[in-house]
C-alpha positions as CSV (number, residue, x, y, z in Angstrom):
1,M,-48.6,62.0,59.3
2,P,-47.8,65.5,57.9
3,T,-50.9,67.5,57.0
4,L,-51.1,70.6,54.8
5,I,-54.2,72.8,55.0
6,I,-54.6,75.1,52.0
7,A,-57.1,77.9,52.8
8,R,-58.4,80.6,50.6
9,H,-59.1,84.0,52.2
10,A,-62.7,84.9,52.9
11,K,-64.9,87.2,50.9
12,A,-63.3,90.6,50.4
13,E,-64.7,94.0,49.5
14,A,-64.8,94.6,45.8
15,P,-61.9,96.3,44.1
16,A,-62.2,100.1,44.2
17,L,-60.6,102.9,42.3
18,G,-57.4,103.9,44.0
19,L,-57.3,100.9,46.3
20,Q,-54.4,98.5,45.8
21,D,-55.4,94.9,45.6
22,M,-53.0,94.1,48.5
23,E,-55.1,96.5,50.7
24,R,-58.5,95.0,50.1
25,T,-60.3,94.2,53.4
26,L,-62.8,91.5,54.2
27,A,-66.5,92.2,53.8
28,L,-68.8,91.6,56.8
29,I,-69.8,88.2,55.5
30,G,-66.1,87.4,55.0
31,R,-65.3,88.2,58.6
32,K,-68.1,85.9,59.8
33,A,-67.0,83.1,57.4
34,S,-63.4,83.4,58.6
35,T,-64.4,82.8,62.2
36,K,-66.5,79.9,61.1
37,L,-63.7,78.4,59.1
38,G,-61.4,78.5,62.1
39,E,-64.0,76.7,64.1
40,E,-64.4,74.1,61.3
41,V,-60.7,73.4,61.2
42,A,-60.6,73.0,65.0
43,A,-63.8,70.8,65.0
44,A,-62.0,68.5,62.5
45,G,-59.3,67.9,65.1
46,L,-56.7,69.8,63.1
47,R,-54.2,71.7,65.2
48,P,-51.7,73.6,62.9
49,D,-48.3,74.2,64.3
50,V,-47.7,77.1,61.9
51,A,-49.8,79.4,59.7
52,L,-48.1,80.7,56.5
53,V,-50.1,83.8,55.5
54,S,-49.9,86.0,52.5
55,P,-49.2,89.7,53.4
56,A,-52.4,90.9,51.7
57,T,-54.8,92.6,54.2
58,R,-57.7,90.2,53.4
59,T,-55.5,87.1,54.1
60,Q,-54.1,88.6,57.3
61,Q,-57.7,89.4,58.5
62,T,-58.9,85.9,57.5
63,W,-56.2,84.3,59.6
64,K,-56.6,86.6,62.6
65,L,-60.3,85.6,62.8
66,M,-59.6,81.9,62.1
67,S,-56.9,81.8,64.8
68,A,-59.3,82.5,67.6
69,A,-60.3,78.8,67.3
70,L,-56.6,77.8,66.8
71,P,-54.8,79.8,69.5
72,D,-51.6,77.8,69.7
73,T,-50.6,78.2,66.0
74,R,-47.5,80.2,65.2
75,T,-48.0,82.8,62.5
76,E,-45.6,83.7,59.7
77,T,-46.3,86.3,57.1
78,V,-44.8,85.0,53.8
79,D,-44.4,87.5,50.9
80,G,-44.0,84.6,48.5
81,I,-47.6,83.5,48.8
82,Y,-49.0,86.6,47.2
83,E,-49.1,86.6,43.4
84,T,-47.3,83.3,42.9
85,D,-47.8,80.0,41.1
86,V,-48.0,76.4,42.4
87,E,-44.2,76.0,42.4
88,G,-43.8,79.2,44.4
89,L,-46.2,77.9,47.0
90,L,-44.5,74.6,47.2
91,S,-41.1,76.2,47.6
92,V,-42.4,77.8,50.7
93,V,-43.9,74.6,52.1
94,R,-40.9,72.4,51.3
95,E,-38.8,74.6,53.6
96,L,-40.8,73.5,56.7
97,H,-39.1,71.4,59.4
98,D,-40.3,70.0,62.7
99,V,-43.9,70.8,61.7
100,E,-46.7,68.2,61.7
101,T,-49.5,70.3,60.4
102,A,-49.3,73.6,58.5
103,I,-52.0,75.9,57.2
104,M,-51.4,78.2,54.3
105,V,-53.8,81.1,53.8
106,G,-53.6,82.5,50.3
107,H,-55.4,83.3,47.0
108,E,-57.0,81.9,43.9
109,P,-56.2,80.5,41.4
110,T,-53.1,79.2,43.1
111,S,-54.7,77.7,46.1
112,S,-56.9,75.3,44.1
113,A,-54.2,74.7,41.5
114,A,-51.8,73.6,44.3
115,T,-54.5,71.4,45.8
116,A,-55.2,69.7,42.5
117,Y,-51.5,69.4,41.7
118,L,-50.8,67.7,45.1
119,S,-53.9,65.4,45.2
120,G,-53.0,61.9,44.2
121,P,-54.2,58.3,44.7
122,G,-56.4,57.8,47.8
123,S,-57.9,61.3,47.6
124,D,-61.6,61.6,48.6
125,T,-63.6,61.8,45.4
126,G,-66.3,64.1,46.9
127,S,-63.6,66.5,48.0
128,L,-62.0,66.4,44.5
129,K,-65.4,67.3,43.0
130,N,-65.7,70.1,45.5
131,I,-62.5,71.8,44.3
132,A,-63.0,71.0,40.6
133,H,-64.0,74.6,39.8
134,G,-61.7,76.3,42.3
135,L,-61.5,76.8,46.0
136,S,-64.3,79.0,47.2
137,T,-63.7,81.9,49.6
138,A,-63.4,80.8,53.3
139,T,-62.7,77.2,52.2
140,A,-59.8,75.0,53.2
141,A,-58.5,71.8,51.5
142,V,-56.9,69.3,53.9
143,L,-54.1,67.2,52.4
144,E,-52.2,64.4,54.1
145,F,-49.0,62.8,52.9
146,D,-46.2,60.4,53.8
147,G,-42.6,61.5,53.9
148,T,-41.2,65.0,54.6
149,W,-42.3,68.4,53.5
150,A,-39.4,68.5,51.1
151,D,-40.9,65.5,49.3
152,L,-44.2,67.2,48.4
153,D,-44.7,67.0,44.6
154,S,-47.3,66.2,42.0
155,R,-49.9,63.6,43.3
156,T,-47.9,62.9,46.5
157,A,-50.7,63.8,48.9
158,R,-54.2,62.7,49.6
159,L,-57.0,65.3,49.6
160,V,-59.0,64.0,52.7
161,A,-61.5,66.9,53.3
162,V,-62.7,70.3,52.2
163,L,-63.9,72.5,55.0
164,S,-66.0,75.6,54.6
165,G,-66.9,78.6,56.7
166,R,-69.3,79.9,54.1
167,N,-72.6,78.7,55.8
168,V,-73.0,81.9,57.8
169,E,-75.7,84.7,57.8
């Protein structure tokens, strides 16, 4: 059964004068949370075939730290994940072939909007409540669906879990 994991990057440093948004790096707590999120994904038995990662520094760092627990995952940097909308994210995912599980590491508000858009009948109510106000940093929504990647559309997936790397010190 195809599985899409939509992850939001971990906690980044605050915006600073002269620093482009694309260049923001992870805060120390974000680095720890990224590692923990990767461990949580692996502990859930999820083994992504491919990681689709925004080119922003904070998403690249999040995935690099997550991938320590998911070493066999192929990484693709996808410009179209940064500053896009739900349809933009889905256009990237719909192009996947010969992939059972994919993880997308991106940004808000698009990550939670895409999760809500895709979540349909059979979704876990606790997980739906968890994302009702957005996908927190270092958090991943796990969606399963029947059919092909090209078939993904509104309410065609089931939100089965929300994983978090935020419980770190």
